C-alpha positions in Angstrom: -28.3 -26.6 -57.3 -30.0 -23.4 -58.5 -28.5 -20.2 -57.3 -31.0 -17.9 -55.6 -30.9 -14.2 -56.6 -31.4 -12.5 -53.2 -32.2 -9.1 -54.8 -35.3 -10.7 -56.4 -36.4 -12.1 -53.1 -39.5 -10.5 -51.6 -38.1 -10.5 -48.0 -35.0 -8.7 -49.3 -37.1 -6.0 -51.0 -39.3 -5.5 -48.0 -36.3 -5.4 -45.7 -34.3 -2.8 -47.7 -37.3 -0.5 -48.2 -38.0 -0.5 -44.5 -34.3 0.0 -43.7 -34.1 3.1 -45.9 -37.2 4.6 -44.1 -35.9 3.6 -40.7 -32.4 5.2 -41.3 -34.0 8.4 -42.7 -36.3 8.7 -39.6 -33.4 8.3 -37.2 -31.4 10.9 -39.1 -34.3 13.3 -38.7 -34.4 12.7 -35.0 -30.7 13.4 -34.8 -31.2 16.7 -36.8 -34.0 17.6 -34.4 -31.4 17.5 -31.5 -29.5 20.2 -33.3 -32.7 22.2 -34.0 -33.8 21.9 -30.3 -30.4 22.9 -28.9 -30.2 25.9 -31.3 -33.7 27.1 -30.5 -33.5 26.6 -26.7 -29.9 27.6 -26.3 -28.8 24.3 -24.8 -26.1 21.8 -25.5 -27.8 18.5 -24.6 -26.8 15.2 -26.1 -29.0 12.9 -28.2 -29.2 10.3 -25.4 -30.2 12.9 -22.8 -33.0 14.4 -24.9 -34.4 11.1 -26.0 -34.8 9.7 -22.5 -36.8 11.8 -20.1 -39.3 10.6 -17.4 -39.8 6.9 -17.2 -36.6 6.2 -19.3 -34.7 7.3 -16.2 -36.5 4.8 -14.1 -35.7 2.0 -16.6 -32.1 3.2 -16.5 -32.1 2.8 -12.7 -33.7 -0.6 -12.8 -31.2 -1.8 -15.5 -28.3 -0.6 -13.4 -29.5 -1.3 -9.9 -32.5 -3.6 -10.0 -35.9 -3.0 -8.4 -36.6 -0.7 -5.4 -36.5 -2.5 -2.1 -39.7 -2.4 0.0 -38.0 -0.3 2.7 -37.0 2.4 0.2 -38.6 5.8 0.9 -39.5 6.5 -2.8 -43.4 6.4 -3.0 -43.2 5.8 -6.8 -41.5 2.4 -6.4 -40.5 1.0 -9.7 -42.5 -2.3 -9.3 -44.9 -0.9 -11.9 -42.3 -1.5 -14.6 -42.4 -5.0 -16.0 -39.1 -6.9 -16.2 -38.5 -8.4 -19.7 -37.2 -5.2 -21.3 -35.0 -4.6 -18.4 -33.6 -8.2 -18.5 -32.8 -7.8 -22.3 -31.1 -4.5 -21.7 -29.0 -5.9 -18.9 -27.9 -8.8 -21.1 -27.0 -6.4 -23.9 -25.0 -4.2 -21.5 -23.3 -7.3 -20.2 -22.2 -8.1 -23.8 -20.4 -4.7 -23.8 -18.8 -5.5 -20.4 -20.8 -2.7 -18.9 -19.0 0.0 -21.0 -22.0 1.2 -23.1 -24.1 3.9 -21.5 -27.4 2.5 -20.3 -29.5 4.9 -22.3 -27.7 3.9 -25.5 -28.3 0.2 -24.5 -32.0 0.9 -24.1 -32.1 2.8 -27.4 -30.3 0.1 -29.3 -32.7 -2.6 -28.0 -35.7 -0.5 -28.7 -34.7 0.3 -32.3 -33.9 -3.3 -33.1 -37.2 -4.4 -31.6 -39.3 -1.8 -33.6 -37.6 -2.8 -36.8 -38.2 -6.5 -36.2 -41.8 -5.8 -35.3 -42.3 -3.6 -38.4 -40.8 -6.2 -40.7 -43.0 -9.1 -39.4 -46.0 -6.8 -39.2 -45.6 -6.1 -42.9 -45.2 -9.8 -43.6 -48.6 -10.2 -41.9 -50.1 -7.6 -44.2 -48.3 -9.1 -47.2 -49.8 -12.5 -46.4 -53.2 -11.1 -45.7 -53.3 -9.4 -49.1 -52.2 -12.6 -50.8 -55.0 -14.6 -49.1 -52.5 -15.9 -46.5 -50.1 -17.5 -49.0 -50.3 -20.9 -47.3 -53.6 -21.6 -49.2 -53.8 -22.4 -52.9 -54.9 -19.5 -55.1 -54.6 -18.5 -58.8 -51.2 -17.3 -59.8 -52.7 -14.1 -61.1 -53.6 -13.1 -57.6 -50.1 -13.9 -56.4 -48.6 -11.9 -59.2 -50.3 -8.7 -58.1 -48.9 -9.0 -54.6 -45.4 -9.8 -55.8 -45.4 -6.7 -58.1 -42.6 -4.3 -57.2 -45.0 -1.4 -57.3 -47.2 -3.0 -54.7 -44.3 -3.7 -52.4 -42.8 -0.2 -52.8 -46.1 1.6 -52.2 -47.1 -0.4 -49.2 -43.7 -0.6 -47.5 -43.5 3.2 -47.7 -46.9 3.6 -46.0 -46.2 0.9 -43.5 -42.7 2.0 -42.7 -43.7 5.7 -42.4 -46.4 4.8 -39.9 -44.1 2.7 -37.7 -41.0 4.9 -37.9 -42.3 8.5 -38.5 -45.9 8.7 -37.3 -47.0 10.6 -34.2 -45.8 9.1 -30.9 -43.5 6.6 -32.6 -40.5 8.4 -31.1 -41.1 6.3 -27.9 -39.8 3.4 -29.9 -36.4 5.0 -30.0 -36.2 5.7 -26.3 -35.5 3.6 -23.3 -39.2 2.7 -23.1 -41.0 -0.6 -23.6 -43.2 0.5 -26.5 -40.9 -1.0 -29.2 -40.5 -4.4 -27.6 -44.2 -4.6 -26.9 -45.0 -3.8 -30.5 -42.6 -6.4 -31.6 -44.1 -9.2 -29.6 -47.7 -8.2 -30.6 -46.7 -8.2 -34.3 -45.0 -11.6 -33.9 -48.1 -12.9 -32.1 -50.4 -12.0 -34.9 -47.9 -13.2 -37.5 -47.7 -16.6 -35.9 -51.5 -16.8 -35.5 -51.8 -16.2 -39.2 -49.3 -19.1 -39.8 -51.4 -21.2 -37.4 -48.4 -21.6 -35.1 -50.5 -21.1 -32.0 -48.0 -22.3 -29.4 -45.4 -19.8 -30.8 -48.1 -17.1 -30.7 -48.8 -18.0 -27.0 -45.0 -17.6 -26.3 -45.1 -14.2 -27.9 -48.1 -13.3 -25.7 -46.2 -14.5 -22.7 -43.3 -12.3 -23.6 -45.6 -9.3 -24.2 -47.2 -9.9 -20.8 -43.7 -9.8 -19.2 -43.1 -6.5 -21.0 -46.4 -4.8 -20.1 -49.5 -6.0 -18.2 -51.7 -5.4 -21.2 -49.9 -8.2 -22.9 -52.2 -10.6 -21.0 -55.1 -9.3 -23.1 -53.7 -11.1 -26.1 -55.3 -14.3 -24.8 -58.7 -12.9 -26.0 -57.2 -12.2 -29.4 -55.9 -15.8 -29.5 -59.3 -17.2 -28.6 -60.9 -15.1 -31.4 -58.2 -16.5 -33.9 -58.9 -20.0 -32.7 -62.6 -19.6 -33.1 -62.3 -18.1 -36.6 -60.0 -21.1 -37.5 -62.6 -23.4 -36.0 -65.4 -21.9 -38.1 -63.4 -22.2 -41.3 -62.2 -25.8 -40.7 -65.4 -27.4 -39.3 -68.7 -28.0 -40.9 -71.1 -25.5 -39.4 -74.8 -25.9 -40.2 -77.0 -22.8 -40.5 -79.5 -24.4 -38.2 -77.0 -24.7 -35.3 -77.4 -22.3 -32.5 -74.6 -20.1 -31.4 -74.5 -22.0 -28.1 -74.0 -25.3 -29.9 -71.2 -23.8 -31.9 -69.5 -22.5 -28.8 -69.9 -25.9 -27.1 -68.2 -27.6 -30.1 -65.5 -24.9 -30.1 -64.8 -25.4 -26.4 -64.6 -29.1 -26.8 -62.0 -28.7 -29.6 -60.0 -26.4 -27.3 -59.9 -28.8 -24.4 -59.2 -31.8 -26.6 -56.4 -30.1 -28.6 -53.2 -29.9 -26.5 -51.5 -27.2 -28.6 -54.5 -24.9 -28.4 -54.8 -25.3 -24.7 -51.1 -24.8 -24.2 -51.2 -21.7 -26.3 -54.0 -20.2 -24.2 -52.3 -21.0 -20.9 -49.0 -19.5 -22.1 -50.5 -16.1 -22.8 -50.4 -14.6 -19.3 -47.3 -16.5 -18.2 -45.0 -13.5 -18.2 -47.2 -11.6 -15.8 -47.6 -14.6 -13.5 -43.9 -15.0 -13.3 -43.4 -11.4 -12.4 -46.2 -11.6 -9.8 -44.4 -14.6 -8.3 -41.2 -12.6 -8.1 -43.1 -9.7 -6.4 -44.6 -12.1 -3.9 -41.1 -13.0 -2.6 -39.5 -9.6 -3.2 -42.0 -7.3 -1.5 -44.8 -9.6 -0.3 -47.5 -8.3 -2.6 -48.3 -10.1 -5.9 -50.2 -7.0 -7.1 -47.5 -4.5 -6.1 -47.3 -3.4 -9.8 -51.0 -2.3 -9.5 -51.1 -1.0 -6.0 -48.1 1.3 -6.6 -50.0 3.1 -9.4 -51.7 5.3 -6.8 -48.4 7.2 -6.6 -49.1 8.4 -10.2 -52.9 8.5 -10.3 -54.7 9.9 -7.3 -58.0 10.9 -9.1 -61.0 8.6 -9.0 -63.6 8.7 -11.7 -66.4 6.4 -12.9 -64.5 3.7 -15.0 -64.4 4.3 -18.8 -67.6 6.3 -19.3 -66.9 8.7 -16.5 -63.2 9.0 -17.4 -64.0 9.8 -21.0 -66.8 12.2 -20.1 -64.7 14.3 -17.8 -61.8 14.3 -20.2 -63.7 15.1 -23.4 -65.8 17.8 -21.7 -62.7 19.6 -20.4 -63.5 19.0 -16.7 -59.8 18.2 -16.0 -56.5 19.5 -17.4 -56.6 20.7 -21.0 -54.0 18.2 -22.1 -56.4 15.4 -21.1 -59.1 16.8 -23.3 -57.3 16.0 -26.5 -56.3 12.6 -25.0 -60.0 11.8 -24.3 -60.9 12.6 -27.9 -58.0 10.6 -29.1 -59.5 7.6 -27.3 -62.8 8.2 -29.0 -61.0 8.3 -32.3 -59.3 5.0 -31.4 -62.6 3.3 -30.7 -63.9 4.5 -34.1 -60.8 3.0 -35.8 -61.4 -0.3 -33.9 -65.0 -0.3 -35.2 -63.7 0.2 -38.7 -61.3 -2.8 -38.2 -64.2 -5.0 -37.1 -66.0 -4.0 -40.3 -62.8 -5.0 -42.3 -62.6 -8.3 -40.4 -59.6 -7.6 -38.3 -61.6 -9.2 -35.5 -58.8 -10.4 -33.2 -56.8 -7.2 -33.5 -59.9 -5.0 -32.8 -60.8 -7.1 -29.7 -57.2 -6.7 -28.4 -57.2 -2.9 -29.2 -60.6 -2.3 -27.5 -59.8 -4.3 -24.3 -56.3 -2.9 -24.0 -57.7 0.6 -24.2 -60.5 -0.1 -21.7 -58.0 -1.1 -19.1 -56.3 2.4 -18.6 -59.7 4.1 -19.0 -60.8 2.4 -15.8 -58.8 5.1 -14.0 -57.6 8.0 -16.3 -56.8 9.1 -19.8 -53.2 9.9 -18.8 -50.7 8.6 -21.4 -53.4 6.9 -23.4 -52.1 8.4 -26.7 -48.9 6.4 -26.4 -50.7 3.4 -25.1 -53.0 3.4 -28.1 -50.2 3.8 -30.7 -48.1 1.4 -28.7 -50.8 -1.3 -29.0 -49.7 -1.9 -32.6 -53.2 -2.7 -33.9 -54.2 0.9 -34.0 -51.5 1.6 -36.6 -52.7 -1.5 -38.6 -56.2 0.2 -38.8 -54.7 3.5 -39.9 -52.6 1.7 -42.5 -55.7 0.0 -43.9 -57.5 3.3 -44.2 -54.6 5.0 -45.9 -54.0 2.1 -48.2 -57.6 2.3 -49.5 -56.8 5.8 -51.0 -56.2 5.5 -54.7 -54.7 9.0 -55.1 -50.9 8.6 -54.5 -50.5 12.4 -54.1 -53.1 12.4 -51.3 -51.2 9.5 -49.6 -48.0 11.5 -49.8 -49.7 14.5 -48.2 -51.1 12.4 -45.4 -47.6 10.8 -44.7 -46.0 14.3 -44.7 -48.6 15.7 -42.4 -48.2 12.8 -39.9 -44.4 13.2 -40.1 -44.6 16.9 -39.4 -46.8 16.2 -36.4 -44.2 13.7 -35.2 -41.5 16.4 -35.6 -43.5 18.8 -33.4 -44.0 16.0 -30.8 -40.3 15.2 -30.9 -39.5 18.8 -30.0 -42.0 18.7 -27.1 -40.4 15.4 -26.1 -36.9 16.9 -26.0 -38.4 19.7 -23.9 -40.0 17.2 -21.5 -43.4 18.8 -22.1 -46.2 17.4 -19.9 -48.6 17.4 -22.8 -47.1 14.1 -23.9 -47.8 12.4 -20.6 
């Protein structure tokens, strides 16, 4: 039996490169605690500074469960989906309840973002190697397995997911990290044509945040692209005839149909729970009025008022951030990231039906936006310019971390 040299294994190389960047980024966050306490004259702990606002609500749910209907709190915590809470409760149970809840949440989040980053890079690795599961010339494979390729691309990829603006959420007791992990696994399994597993990842994402349901549209796009590649399509066929054949394949292929039906399962299960818990299957939506009282024309009106400075200044930059995100998604369509772009666009349209509040973290937390940014940076041939971009993004993240430690409203 031939002995395998693990250090020559591509997964090992990717894992170790990402691990170094991950550890460095977390050390920087810890140093920023010292910087913040010194500048502000405080003596707060790392766990305290990393977990303001909604993190405290997740802490309450993990320790006490959901708010009962007769509770007087108008901001009932039904808006927060349960899977992240359940995982944190399980991890805390493993420690016999001794580990502080914030640390439990941070441990779960950091593990999730690392898993998501690793499998996200595996997706990129396979995409650049023409999906690996097909047969190609060895010369093409050699370029992808080259150490320089792995080093350069893991540095870019890891820097984006561990040190780019707004990625500090993935170290807090927030759902961003878990959501990114399930989305990354969803697209990875779609790439491997394991659609039922992809459906399971979508179900898990939809139990983490409501937008996870939108992955069903990305799955349909993936299935359609697979249908186009695998079936004989004649140029004379109309688009309607193609769609008819595609739908026939969906309804006659049990695994495809099951994958689609699995996508929103997490949300449906939570809605069922809410039906018996508080009598309203849409309680997670109706309770949102406690946070967002403004009413604007959906999407267009919201963006117009935000971008033209008709509401709070912090929402002006969020509005333009949304415009930039749509541009990135347009670029991704051009680069044939069709399913990712569809998911990104629809998941951004949902919050824009009411407000631009928190859209920056929603956009970055959708995962696919960072894939588009990565593709743009990766096209740059000048390594020095790439380094400058990474450093600038990291410096912006440091500034945002300081604001985060200060519970600054510009982040919400």
